[in-house]
N, C-alpha and C positions, 0 to 999 in steps of 0.2 A: 747865364744858362738857365733855360726854361725848366720848370718842374714837371714831374710826371707823377700822376695820382692814379692809384689803382682802387677802384670801388668794388668791394666784395658784396654781391647780392645773389645768392645762390638758390632762391626759392622760385616762386611762380611768376608768370607773365605779368599779372596785375601789380604784383610787388615791385617788380623791375620797372614798370612804367612810372610808378609813383616814386621811384628813386632817381629818375631822369633829372629832376630839378637839382640834385646834388651835383650832377656833372655840369649842368648849365650854369650854376652858380660859381663853381669852381673857374669856369671860363671867364666869368665876370671879375672875380676877385684876383685872378692870376692870368692876366692876358698872355696869350701865347703858349700857355701850358698844354701838356698832353694828358688826356684823360682816358683811361681804359676801364672796362668793366669785366670783372671775374664772375662768371655765371655758368649755368647749366646750359648744354648744347641747345635745348629746346627754346631758350630765350635769345640765341644768337641773332635772330632776324630782328628782334626789337633793338638790340644794340646797333646793328648795321643800319637801322632806319633812323637812328637818332643823330641829329646834327651836331650834338655836343660831345659825342664819343668818338675817339680816334681809333678805337680797336677793341677787340674782344678776346678775353682769355678764357678757354674752356676748362671748367672744373673737372669735367668727365675725362678729358684727354690727360689732364694733370694727374688724376688719380690712377691712371693706368701705368704711370711710370714708377720705377722703384724709388724708395724713399730719398735717397741721396740725389737722384736725378730730379725729383720734384723740387728740391731746394735749389739746384742749379738752374732749373727752368724758370722758377720764380725770380731768381736773382738776375737772369738774363733779360728779364722784362725791362729792367732799369728804372723801376719805380722808387722814388725817394719817400713817398708817403702812401700808406694804405689805410683805407677806411673800412672797418668791419661793420657795414650797415646791417647785415644779417650775420649774427654771431655763429661761428663755426670753430669749434675748439682745434681741429686739425689744422685749419688754415691759419689760425691765430699762431700756432706754434711754428708753422712753416714760414710765415712772414718774419718771425723772430730769427729763425735759423738762417734765412736768406739775407739777414742783415739790412732789411728795409729800415731806413733811418727813423721815419716817424710812423708809428702804429697806433691808430685811433680806435677805441672800442668803448663800450658802455661799462660803467662801474658795477652793474648788477649781474655780471657774468664772472664767476670766480676765476675762470682761466684767463680772462683779460688782465687780471691784476698780475699774472705771471708772464704774460707775453706782450702786453701793450705798454707803451710809455706815455700815452696821452689818454686819459680816462675821463668820460663824459657822464655826468649824472643824468640819467634818462629812464623814466618809467613810462612805458607806452599804455599799459592797460587802462589807467584811470586818467590819462591826460585828456583835456579838452581839445587838444590840437589835431589837426588832420594828419594822416599818416605821412603825407609828403612833407609837412613841417617838422614832424618828428625825425624823419630821415636827415633833414637839414641841420638838426641839432648836432650831428656829428662834426659839423664844421666849426664848432665853438673853439677848439684848440687852434684853429687857423685864423682866428680873428673875427668870426661871425658870432657876435654876442647876443643878438636879439632875434626873435622869431620873425621871419619875413611874413607880411600880410598874405593871406591866401590868394588874392588876385595876382599878386606878383609871383607867387609860386606857380600858379596855373599857367602864367605866360611862358614858363620854363618846361612845361610838359608838352613836348613836340616831337612828332614823327613824320617822316617823309618816306613813302614807299621806295624801296631799293630796286624793285623789279617792275617791269611793265605788266599790265594785265593782259592775259591772252586775248586776242581779237574776238573770239566767240563770246567771251563774257563781256567784253566792251559793248559788243552789239546788243547782247541781251539786255544789259543795263540801259542802253541808249534807246530802246524800243519804247520807253515810257512816253506817254502823251503829256501835253502841257498841264501842269498842276498835279500830275500823278507822282507819287512818292515811291522810290525803291527802298523798302524797309526790311532789314535783316532781323530775324528773331533768333536769339540763342538761348534755347530752353534749359540746357544743362549747365551745371557748374563744377562738375568734377569733385564734389564735396567741399568746395572752397566757400560756398555761400548758401544761405537759405533760398530754397527754390520756390518759385511762384506756383509751379505745378503744371503738368501737361494739359489738364482741362481748361485752365485759364489761357495758356498759350494757344490752344486750339481755337478757343472762342475768339481771341485777339486775332488770329490768322483769318478767321471767317468774317469778322466785322471789318477788317481792314480791306479785305478783298470786296466785300459789299460796298465799302465807301469809295472804291475805284482805285485803290493802291495795289502795288505789286509786292508780294511777300516771298522772302528767301529764308530758308532755315539753314543755320550753320551749326557745325559740331564736328567732333573727330569721327573717324571711321567706327570706333567702338560705340560711340553715342549714337551714330547712325543706325547701328544694328539694334540697339536698345530702343530706339524710336521707330523702328521699321513698321509696326502696326499703326502707330500714331500718324506717321507720315503718309501711309497709304490711305487711312481714313481722311486725311486733311488735304490729300493731293489736289482736289479741285480748287482750293483756295490758294495754292502756292504757285509762284512764277518758276521756282527751282528749288530742288533739294541739293544743298552744297555739302551735306555732311560727308567727310572723308574725301572731298574732291580737291582740296586746296591745301598746299603746304603753307606754313606760316608766312613766308615772304609774299605769296600770291594772295593770301587771306588779307594781308595789310593792303595790297593794291585793290582787292575788291572792296573792302571796306571804305577805301579812299575815293572810290567812284560811286559808291551808293549814297543815298541821302542820310541814313541813319540806322541805329541798331537799338533794340530793346532787350534787356537782359537783366539778371540779378547782379549781384557784386562779383563780376567775374573778369578775368583777363581781357576777353573780347570787348567788354564795356569800356575799359580803360583805354584799349587800343583805338576804338572808334573816337572816343573823346580826344585822345592826343592827335589824331589825324585831322581834327577839326570838324568832324561830322556830328550830327545830332546823336546824342548818346543819352538814352533814357534808362536810368537804373531803378530797379525795384528792390526796396530795402525793408528789413524789419526795424523797429524802433529800439531793439535791445542792444545794449553796450556789450562788447566793443564793436559789434557788427554794423552799427548804425551809420547813416550817411555823414554825420559829423566827423567821423573818423575815416571812411572809405569812399565818400562821394567821388564820381568821376570829375576829372578836371580838364576843361577845354573850353572854346568859345561858344560851343553849342551843347554843352554837357548839363544834365539836370537829373533829378531823381524824384520818385514818389515814395512816401513812407506813411504808413498808417499812424494816425494821430492818437497814439496811446504811449506817451513818453516812457522810455525805459522799461517796457512791459516785462514781467519776470515769468509769465505763465508758460512760455514756450522753452524755458531754459532746460527743464527736465526731459522734454521730448521735442528735440530740435526738428525731426522729420514731420512733426504734426503742427509746425508753426502756424498759428491761426492769423497772426498779425499781418504777415506778408500776403497771405491768401485773401485777406479782407480787402486788398486793392482789387477793385472790380475792373474787368476788361474794358467796360465802357469808360471808366475813368482814364485808362491808358490810352484808348482810342482818341478821346478828347484831346489829350495832351499832344499825341502825334499829329492830329488834325491842324495843330497850331504851327507845325513845322513849315518852313519855306523849302522848296526844292533847292538842292545845292549843286553847283557846277562840279563836275569831276575835279579831284584834287590836281592842282597845278603848281 
């Protein structure tokens, strides 16, 4: 009888992407097993695009049920093992009440001592390991005793678009000339990362355009409103403003058909990397936000970071982070100019 694993990761898109290796490794360790992801609705499209995942369980829908029905719904999934990759006190208790046989959590959450029966010693904040490797540490009770080398982990970060790109956007991207790149810029981070800043992104859009490349700007509808004046100012350098135009499934399809993306340490950066596109991340050197912990993983993933190891100057004033703004647009352009045009994802 094959096993069913439920991975609980109920936070942001980038965090979910860097948890995909847990699903991939489970498939390697337990051939024929079933792996499900428990997450927020807005990350459903990531789960549906991951070849290692067999299904998605919505925390939002689960929380709308009365408590006794929540227990029944979780029990009905049929999972024999639950991995609490992102700690959640209510879900830990729910897994216990649902009678899930193996419940894995970290030792440094007091509620896991009451609700989990497999505890892993894991401290993320000061670890030298990448976030994806730290997530894999939750597999120790299942026989995974040594950290996988990062290249092996990176091979397990994989997404395949689940929906086709609409023809108008296919045609827009296909309009490039030989040697021309379709580059997506994602200026905002929704507070999840240090931001490079609109002046730098504006200058990058201008120099990319002057170098003959095509620039697209992505973001949510709310971010599009925030960027309205900036988008109007830089409209001459843009092939298209995509803010608020794409839901997540089609955004994945668009990224998979573009050449690459430039962003801070955001969900879209990790999505582009997992789709096998060029993904250039812009990072501060400060721990725990540095690329050693959060670098994108993929065959064409890379990053730039200012050479000031673990600078402390910006810790008190994150919005005024000078280290990330010390990365000049010319430096980013030079790195993008080294990209080779990629065929659309297939």
